[in-house]
C-alpha atoms as one frame of an Amber mdcrd trajectory, in Angstrom:
protein
  90.473 119.703 114.406  87.577 118.358 116.102  87.642 117.972 119.883  84.331
 116.296 119.779  85.969 113.594 118.070  86.524 110.569 120.353  89.054 107.407
 119.849  88.500 104.133 121.465  91.343 102.013 120.288  90.619  98.317 119.386
  94.117  97.626 120.445  96.117  99.256 122.830  99.730  97.950 122.596 102.181
  97.766 125.283 105.013 100.131 123.355 104.407 103.338 121.388 103.804 103.207
 117.514 103.983 106.103 115.017 102.124 105.186 111.512 103.976 107.492 108.916
 103.502 108.559 105.424  99.330 108.784 105.486  97.644 110.461 103.051  94.016
 109.366 103.051  91.945 110.940 106.292  89.713 107.944 106.609  92.842 105.778
 106.846  94.208 108.188 109.464  91.190 107.508 111.600  91.433 103.940 111.367
  95.119 104.217 112.492  94.150 106.177 115.347  91.042 103.741 116.321  93.309
 100.809 116.012  95.661 102.301 119.092  98.599 103.654 117.282 100.343 106.460
 119.291 101.095 109.176 116.577 100.729 110.128 112.967 103.453 111.138 110.624
 102.789 113.660 107.539 105.230 113.704 104.893 106.228 117.303 103.637 108.836
 116.289 100.960 107.437 116.691  97.392 109.395 113.820  96.038 107.916 111.384
  98.493 104.958 108.936  97.364 103.577 109.824 100.624 103.577 113.579 100.417
 100.797 115.402 101.176  99.490 118.792 100.334  98.166 121.564 103.073  94.679
 120.618 102.087  95.614 117.210 102.538  96.867 117.494 105.900  94.354 119.907
 107.102  91.644 117.257 106.457  93.311 114.572 108.342  93.949 117.087 111.214
  90.236 117.748 111.141  89.084 113.753 111.534  91.388 113.265 114.235  90.635
 113.858 118.015  92.336 116.997 119.091  94.455 115.352 121.585  96.067 113.186
 119.049  99.794 113.741 118.161 100.064 114.651 114.480 103.816 114.840 113.539
 105.035 116.759 109.992 108.107 115.418 108.309 110.499 117.665 106.652 113.560
 117.429 104.430 115.651 120.437 104.318 112.991 123.077 105.037 113.531 126.123
 105.802 112.488 127.452 109.364 109.833 129.706 108.010 108.226 127.013 105.881
 108.192 124.421 108.712 106.401 126.743 111.158 103.950 128.072 108.221 102.999
 124.214 108.141 102.828 123.816 111.745 100.687 126.399 111.970  98.635 126.040
 108.812  97.745 122.132 109.577  97.655 122.229 113.665 100.807 119.849 114.050
 101.631 118.667 117.155 105.551 118.007 116.451 107.901 118.054 113.899 110.444
 115.497 112.049 113.495 116.684 110.495 114.679 113.981 108.001 117.519 115.577
 106.210 120.660 117.425 106.728 119.075 120.072 108.935 121.429 122.579 110.831
 121.238 121.969 114.361 120.584 125.507 115.285 117.199 125.110 113.159 116.475
 122.070 115.383 117.187 123.783 118.597 114.929 126.919 117.357 111.744 124.550
 117.465 112.637 122.300 120.550 113.016 125.275 122.810 110.012 126.704 121.262
 108.413 123.491 123.167 107.274 121.589 120.050 107.868 117.785 119.951 110.935
 117.938 117.787 112.564 114.489 116.276 115.629 114.590 114.436 116.620 111.417
 112.129 120.290 110.076 112.139 121.304 107.252 109.946 123.205 104.224 110.113
 124.877 104.786 106.505 124.784 108.209 105.685 125.012 111.748 107.437 123.901
 112.919 109.638 125.009 109.616 111.614 124.673 108.161 114.984 127.997 110.312
 116.271 126.027 113.551 115.366 123.762 113.093 118.169 125.489 115.629 120.543
 124.881 118.342 118.306 121.294 118.131 118.426 118.582 119.203 121.032 115.281
 117.511 120.305 112.724 115.485 122.312 114.052 112.269 120.568 116.072 110.743
 117.580 114.644 108.386 114.849 116.908 106.522 113.328 116.930 104.270 110.091
 119.545 102.876 107.701 119.772 105.459 105.008 119.614 103.488 102.068 117.144
 103.645  98.884 115.992 106.423  97.058 114.246 108.611  99.208 115.315 109.900
 102.679 112.866 107.319 104.650 109.914 104.792 103.907 112.129 102.587 101.915
 111.221  99.282 103.224 114.786  98.977 103.888 115.732  96.437 107.143 118.861
  96.593 108.565 121.118  95.835 111.613 118.712  97.677 114.166 121.143  96.413
 117.020 123.595  98.862 115.838 121.240 101.342 117.353 121.001 100.000 121.052
 123.969 102.334 122.251 122.395 105.148 120.957 119.074 104.069 122.792 120.936
 103.995 126.052 121.598 107.580 125.925 118.808 109.357 123.849 114.943 108.889
 123.736 115.131 106.671 120.711 112.390 105.844 117.681 113.206 102.895 115.448
 112.634 103.081 112.038 113.645 101.101 108.756 111.820  97.868 107.106 109.502
  97.286 110.273 106.728  94.814 109.733 104.197  93.131 111.915 106.516  89.960
 111.503 109.815  91.616 112.538 108.798  94.112 114.680 109.510  92.644 117.833
 112.593  91.634 116.854 113.652  94.669 115.922 112.752  96.034 119.523 114.536
  93.488 121.060 117.459  94.106 119.282 117.611  98.288 119.440 115.559  98.584
 122.894 114.221 102.122 121.612 111.638 103.701 122.906 109.107 103.710 120.079
 109.114 102.562 116.435 107.995 104.477 113.412 106.239 102.424 110.631 105.284
 103.180 106.900 105.923 100.808 104.051 105.346  97.765 106.282 101.577  98.366
 107.005 101.225  99.551 103.257  99.014  97.889 100.169 100.804 100.361  98.111
 103.043 103.703  98.781 100.894 106.133 100.858  97.983 103.526 101.307  97.446
 102.017 104.937  96.120  98.631 105.266  94.282  98.550 108.314  94.470  94.688
 108.728  98.336  95.175 108.801  98.035  97.980 111.190  96.359  96.094 113.631
  98.494  93.038 113.177 101.432  95.090 113.890  99.755  96.734 117.215  98.787
  93.029 118.247 102.570  91.804 117.813 103.795  94.361 120.052 101.606  93.830
 123.210 103.820  91.247 124.305 104.575  92.461 127.883 108.187  90.797 127.947
 109.925  93.873 126.147 113.242  95.039 127.078 112.668  98.159 128.985 109.922
 100.620 129.702 109.640 103.186 127.308 110.586 106.972 127.994 107.440 109.039
 126.844 107.633 110.896 123.773 104.453 111.409 122.000 102.593 112.706 125.152
């Protein structure tokens, strides 16, 4: 990572946004400069947004040292996750499969930003939240061929009761056109967007990213956000 790199966002959204599924260093830099709050990298080989260790290192090196970079894992071993965290200089981990609560707890109690995904339509479902210790939950519908990034809009309001009890990141089918409605329906603390700001899987469209960030500069959002990304 380069401590000399500075990021001056062109747009500072009123609401935290994680852009997930980056694969190119130049696009990651553009996303950070646009004003995103964090970036997610997918370490799940079947995903079209999968990155190698070398790709992840290149992305880490082009970002400011203090910009949050989060690795997304699906049913990996603790040893593999820890190795990737150390190799790539990750600031956080997102567990997007059926991970044992003990594994999630292990990373959370090391002081790492730890996100656990829960699903509306498949396990682990929202009711499983009590089983996990983590920084925040990410919620999405759970439909489609991949664990995430399927562009599936859903009943975002179903997440509102969970958002009342836990720090919550909303995902699933979010676009510049619908993100404000989704936030108002679910009252989350942040959103996670991938396919909704792409021109093809794994390739982010800077114009769409800026449109999404601009859309949520509206100060009339449901509640103050709990701090998740630092």
